[in-house]
C-alpha positions in Angstrom: -21.2 37.1 -76.1 -22.3 39.7 -78.5 -22.5 42.3 -75.7 -18.9 41.5 -74.6 -17.3 42.6 -77.9 -15.7 46.0 -77.2 -15.0 48.9 -79.5 -12.5 50.2 -77.0 -10.7 46.9 -77.0 -10.7 46.8 -80.8 -9.2 50.3 -80.9 -6.5 49.2 -78.4 -5.6 46.2 -80.6 -5.5 48.3 -83.8 -3.2 50.9 -82.2 -1.0 48.1 -80.9 -0.6 46.8 -84.4 0.1 50.3 -85.8 2.9 50.8 -83.2 5.2 48.5 -85.1 5.4 51.2 -87.9 5.4 48.6 -90.7 4.2 45.0 -90.8 5.5 44.4 -94.3 6.1 40.7 -94.8 9.7 41.3 -95.7 10.4 43.6 -92.8 12.6 42.7 -89.8 11.9 39.6 -87.8 14.6 40.3 -85.3 13.7 43.9 -84.2 11.7 43.7 -81.0 9.8 47.0 -81.6 9.4 47.3 -85.4 8.4 45.1 -88.2 6.5 41.9 -88.9 8.4 39.8 -86.4 7.6 42.0 -83.5 4.0 42.2 -84.7 3.6 38.5 -84.9 5.0 38.0 -81.4 2.6 40.7 -80.1 -0.4 39.0 -81.7 0.8 35.6 -80.2 0.9 37.2 -76.8 -2.5 38.7 -77.1 -4.0 35.4 -78.2 -2.3 33.6 -75.3 -4.1 36.0 -72.9 -7.3 34.7 -74.4 -6.1 31.1 -74.2 -5.4 31.5 -70.5 -9.1 31.8 -69.9 -10.1 28.7 -71.9 -9.4 26.0 -69.3 -6.7 24.6 -71.5 -8.9 24.2 -74.6 -7.2 27.0 -76.6 -3.7 26.6 -77.9 -1.6 29.3 -79.7 1.2 28.8 -82.2 3.1 30.5 -85.0 2.7 28.3 -88.0 6.0 29.1 -89.8 6.6 28.3 -93.5 9.1 29.3 -96.2 7.9 31.3 -99.2 10.1 30.6 -102.1 11.5 33.5 -104.2 8.9 34.3 -106.8 10.7 36.9 -108.9 7.9 39.3 -108.2 7.0 40.3 -104.7 9.3 37.9 -102.7 12.9 38.4 -103.9 14.5 35.6 -101.9 13.3 32.6 -99.9 11.7 34.1 -96.7 10.2 32.7 -93.6 6.6 33.8 -93.0 4.2 32.7 -90.2 0.5 32.6 -89.5 -0.4 33.3 -85.8 -3.1 30.8 -84.9 -5.3 30.2 -81.8 -7.2 26.9 -81.9 -10.2 26.5 -79.6 -10.7 22.8 -79.5 -14.2 21.5 -79.6 -15.6 19.8 -76.5 -17.1 16.8 -78.5 -14.2 14.4 -79.4 -16.4 12.9 -82.1 -17.0 16.3 -83.7 -14.4 16.8 -86.4 -15.8 20.1 -87.8 -13.5 23.1 -88.1 -14.6 26.8 -88.5 -11.9 29.3 -89.4 -11.9 33.1 -89.1 -9.0 35.2 -90.4 -7.5 38.7 -90.9 -4.1 39.5 -92.4 -1.5 40.9 -90.1 0.8 42.3 -92.8 0.6 45.8 -94.2 2.0 47.8 -97.1 2.3 51.3 -98.5 2.3 52.5 -102.2 5.5 50.6 -103.2 4.8 46.9 -102.4 8.5 46.3 -102.1 9.2 49.1 -99.5 10.0 47.2 -96.4 11.2 50.1 -94.2 8.7 53.0 -94.9 5.9 53.5 -92.5 2.9 51.3 -93.3 0.5 51.7 -90.3 -2.2 49.4 -91.8 -4.8 50.4 -89.2 -7.7 49.4 -91.4 -5.9 47.2 -94.0 -5.9 44.9 -92.2 -5.5 46.0 -88.6 -9.2 46.0 -88.4 -9.6 42.4 -89.5 -6.7 41.2 -87.3 -8.1 43.0 -84.3 -11.5 41.4 -84.9 -9.8 38.0 -84.9 -8.1 38.6 -81.6 -11.2 40.1 -80.0 -13.2 37.1 -81.1 -10.7 34.8 -79.5 -10.9 36.8 -76.3 -14.7 36.6 -76.1 -15.2 33.1 -77.3 -12.3 31.4 -75.4 -14.4 31.1 -72.3 -17.3 29.4 -74.1 -17.7 25.7 -75.0 -18.5 24.6 -78.5 -18.7 21.0 -79.7 -16.8 21.9 -82.9 -13.3 23.5 -83.2 -12.8 27.2 -84.1 -9.5 28.5 -85.4 -8.6 32.2 -85.1 -5.8 33.2 -87.6 -3.7 36.3 -88.1 -2.4 35.5 -91.6 0.9 36.8 -93.0 1.6 37.4 -96.7 -1.7 38.6 -98.1 -0.2 41.7 -99.7 2.7 39.8 -101.2 0.4 37.3 -102.9 -2.0 35.6 -100.5 0.9 33.4 -99.3 -0.4 32.8 -95.8 -3.8 31.8 -96.9 -2.4 29.5 -99.6 -0.2 27.8 -97.0 -3.1 27.3 -94.6 -5.5 26.1 -97.3 -2.9 23.6 -98.5 -2.4 22.4 -95.0 -6.1 22.0 -94.4 -6.3 19.9 -97.6 -3.3 17.8 -96.8 -4.4 17.1 -93.2 -8.0 16.4 -94.3 -9.6 19.0 -92.1 -13.4 19.0 -92.2 -13.3 22.7 -92.7 -17.0 23.7 -92.9 -16.6 27.5 -93.3 -13.8 30.1 -93.6 -14.6 33.8 -92.8 -12.0 36.2 -94.2 -12.2 39.8 -92.7 -10.2 42.2 -94.7 -10.8 46.0 -94.2 -13.9 46.1 -92.0 -13.4 49.5 -90.3 -13.7 52.3 -92.8 -17.1 54.0 -93.0 -16.2 57.1 -95.1 -15.5 57.0 -98.9 -13.3 59.4 -100.7 -14.6 60.9 -104.0 -18.2 60.0 -103.3 -18.1 61.4 -99.7 -20.4 58.6 -98.5 -20.5 57.9 -94.8 -22.1 54.7 -93.9 -21.4 52.3 -90.9 -24.8 50.5 -91.2 -23.9 48.3 -94.2 -21.2 45.7 -94.8 -20.4 43.7 -97.9 -20.0 39.9 -98.0 -18.4 38.5 -101.2 -19.1 34.9 -102.2 -18.5 32.9 -105.3 -21.4 31.8 -107.4 -19.8 29.2 -109.7 -17.3 27.4 -107.4 -13.6 27.9 -108.3 -13.2 24.2 -107.6 -15.8 22.4 -109.6 -15.7 18.8 -110.8 -17.4 17.9 -114.1 -20.2 16.2 -112.1 -20.7 19.4 -110.2 -20.8 21.4 -113.4 -23.4 19.1 -115.0 -25.6 19.3 -111.9 -25.3 23.0 -111.6 -26.3 23.5 -115.2 -29.2 21.1 -115.1 -30.9 22.6 -112.0 -29.9 26.3 -112.5 -27.7 26.3 -109.4 -25.3 29.1 -110.3 -26.5 31.2 -107.4 -26.4 28.4 -104.8 -22.8 27.5 -104.1 -21.9 26.5 -100.6 -20.1 29.9 -100.2 -23.2 31.7 -101.3 -25.2 29.7 -98.7 -22.7 30.8 -96.1 -23.1 34.4 -97.1 -26.9 34.2 -96.8 -26.5 32.5 -93.4 -24.4 35.4 -92.2 -26.9 37.9 -93.5 -29.7 36.2 -91.5 -27.5 35.9 -88.3 -26.7 39.6 -88.6 -30.4 40.6 -88.8 -31.0 38.6 -85.6 -28.0 39.7 -83.5 -26.6 43.0 -84.8 -28.8 46.1 -84.7 -28.1 48.8 -87.2 -26.1 46.6 -89.5 -27.3 45.3 -92.9 -25.3 42.7 -94.9 -25.1 43.5 -98.6 -24.6 40.3 -100.6 -22.2 40.9 -103.3 -22.4 38.3 -106.1 -18.7 38.4 -106.9 -15.9 36.4 -105.4 -14.2 39.7 -104.4 -14.1 43.3 -105.5 -13.7 43.9 -109.3 -10.6 42.1 -110.5 -9.3 41.8 -107.0 -8.8 39.0 -104.4 -8.3 38.1 -100.8 -7.3 35.4 -98.4 -10.6 33.5 -98.9 -9.6 32.9 -102.5 -7.1 30.0 -102.0 -9.7 28.3 -99.8 -12.3 28.6 -102.5 -9.8 27.2 -105.0 -9.1 24.3 -102.7 -12.8 23.4 -102.6 -13.6 24.9 -99.2 -16.6 27.1 -98.3 -15.2 30.6 -97.9 -16.4 34.3 -98.0 -14.9 37.7 -97.6 -16.2 40.4 -95.2 -15.4 43.9 -96.4 -16.5 47.4 -95.5 -19.2 49.0 -97.7 -17.1 52.0 -98.8 -13.3 51.9 -99.3 -11.2 55.0 -99.0 -8.2 55.1 -101.4 -6.6 58.1 -99.7 -5.8 55.8 -96.8 -5.4 52.4 -98.5 -1.9 51.4 -99.8 -0.7 54.9 -99.5 2.6 56.3 -98.3 2.3 58.4 -95.2 2.3 62.0 -96.3 0.4 65.3 -96.6 -0.2 66.5 -100.2 -2.3 69.4 -101.3 -3.8 69.6 -97.8 -4.8 65.9 -97.8 -3.4 63.6 -95.2 -2.6 60.2 -96.7 -2.0 57.0 -94.7 -3.9 54.2 -93.0 -4.0 55.5 -89.4 -6.3 54.6 -86.5 -7.9 58.1 -86.6 -9.6 57.0 -89.9 -11.1 53.8 -88.4 -14.7 53.7 -87.2 -14.3 51.4 -84.2 -18.1 51.2 -83.6 -18.3 49.9 -87.1 -15.5 47.4 -86.5 -17.4 46.3 -83.4 -20.6 45.6 -85.3 -18.7 43.6 -88.0 -17.0 41.6 -85.3 -20.3 40.8 -83.7 -21.5 39.6 -87.1 -18.6 37.2 -87.2 -19.2 36.0 -83.6 -22.9 35.4 -84.2 -22.2 33.4 -87.3 -19.3 31.3 -85.9 -21.1 30.6 -82.6 -24.4 29.5 -84.2 -22.5 27.2 -86.7 -20.2 25.7 -84.1 -23.1 25.0 -81.7 -25.4 23.6 -84.5 -25.8 20.0 -85.5 -24.0 18.7 -88.6 -25.8 19.5 -91.8 -28.3 16.8 -93.1 -27.0 14.3 -95.6 -28.1 12.9 -98.9 -30.6 15.7 -99.4 -32.7 15.0 -102.5 -35.8 16.1 -104.4 -37.9 13.3 -105.9 -38.2 13.6 -109.6 -39.7 10.2 -110.5 -43.1 11.6 -111.2 -44.4 14.8 -112.9 -46.2 16.7 -110.1 -46.9 20.2 -109.0 -45.9 19.2 -105.4 -42.3 18.9 -104.2 -41.2 15.9 -102.2 -37.9 16.2 -100.3 -36.0 13.5 -98.6 -32.7 13.5 -96.6 -30.8 11.5 -94.0 -30.0 12.6 -90.4 -26.3 13.6 -89.9 -24.1 10.5 -89.2 -22.1 12.4 -86.6 -22.7 14.7 -83.7 -25.8 15.3 -81.8 -29.1 14.3 -83.2 -31.0 17.3 -84.6 -34.2 18.3 -82.8 -35.6 18.9 -86.3 -35.0 20.5 -89.7 -35.9 23.6 -91.6 -36.9 23.3 -95.2 -36.0 26.6 -96.8 -37.7 28.0 -99.8 -37.4 31.0 -102.1 -38.6 32.2 -105.5 -36.0 31.5 -108.3 -35.2 35.2 -108.6 -35.1 35.9 -104.8 -31.6 36.6 -103.3 -32.6 35.3 -99.8 -34.6 32.4 -98.4 -38.1 33.6 -98.0 -39.9 30.8 -96.1 -38.8 28.3 -93.4 -40.9 25.2 -92.8 -40.1 23.2 -89.7 -40.1 19.4 -90.1 -39.3 16.8 -87.4 -38.8 13.8 -89.7 -36.5 13.3 -92.7 -39.1 13.7 -95.5 -41.8 16.2 -96.5 -44.1 16.9 -99.4 -44.8 20.6 -100.0 -47.7 22.1 -102.1 -45.2 24.1 -104.2 -43.7 23.3 -107.5 -39.9 22.6 -107.8 -40.2 24.4 -111.2 -40.9 27.7 -109.5 -38.9 27.6 -106.3 -35.5 26.7 -104.9 -35.4 24.5 -101.8 -32.7 23.6 -99.2 -32.6 21.7 -95.9 -30.8 22.6 -92.7 -30.6 20.8 -89.3 -31.5 22.6 -86.1 -31.0 21.8 -82.4 -33.4 22.4 -79.5 -31.9 25.8 -78.8 -32.4 27.0 -82.4 -28.8 26.7 -83.7 -29.0 26.0 -87.4 -26.5 24.3 -89.7 -25.6 25.5 -93.1 -28.3 24.7 -95.7 -27.9 21.9 -98.2 -29.4 22.1 -101.7 -31.2 18.9 -102.9 -30.0 16.8 -105.7 -32.4 15.1 -108.1 -33.6 11.8 -106.7 -35.4 9.1 -108.7 
């Protein structure tokens, strides 16, 4: 699958999105050639091409919703829509859902300018193209869990599409295991610093969960778990998958929820208690981002395809594919993971239960790292559901993940104190 992701196809998709001139969320929904309505219909048609190869397992819809006037960026009640392709899992007993998104709307300098050209090639044509390309490549494959590919509307007006979808997932009790938000994954050249780099990409993940109960707070404080949220574990997982599957691409773990004082479509999911991260290019270029199309003092402003590094988009898309595929093929995560604390000892005893649903794991990996290390440093294979290690829990962090016979690994689970 990783070899099927095409830079040429990604460029075709980005240029297709740009052809609608603006994809502002308040632009026309009736014009067949310009505006957000035409763009949504085009994305739906592209996803239906992918669905046609899925043997009936992928369905495509426009999930329409009304955004109420907010007195800020939405002046009157307006219909928005998320364009969604759902690849149903092959195991009817597997209720896990994995979600990947990019936002289809665009903007220029004035957030309320609904008619001016806002090509949005990188922001976020790149993420939207990645979502559609992922659907194209993955539709033919079979996964026991369900994967949803979403072109979200309303990010620029206030994360409305993501809020709607997170609320829907909560209301409908989705077992949403991971949400991958791709927003600006195609620029490899920075203005001001003149840095050119298509070998690194940032993943943002929360440390302290936005949704944290008093019990979670007490546990985090007692074990020093501020660097081990589920979203942080997902970010580490993506970094490991990237090192395995994507040559010449390094994931830089950014220990912030998003860029400084900024946010994205993963934020409402984090606030709802879901595991969510943001993928974003290493270097942003503010001559292209949120800029009116113009030439000023010899500088061409505007977010056009000519500024997008499509080989870089390809690598970032493959990173998403490797992560989604491994997670959707892996067993459920182990349950009731605990570290025994009944005795003072320099050894560490870990216990857990096999997943109650899905295929039985072939075994488990016990992960281990120094308390100051950003990534897991050691993986110890265990076939049972308990192990005692000659390492002190005072000096290391541990986690446990399930693995199948082909090597697909679940997300790790941090142990709770167990007496």
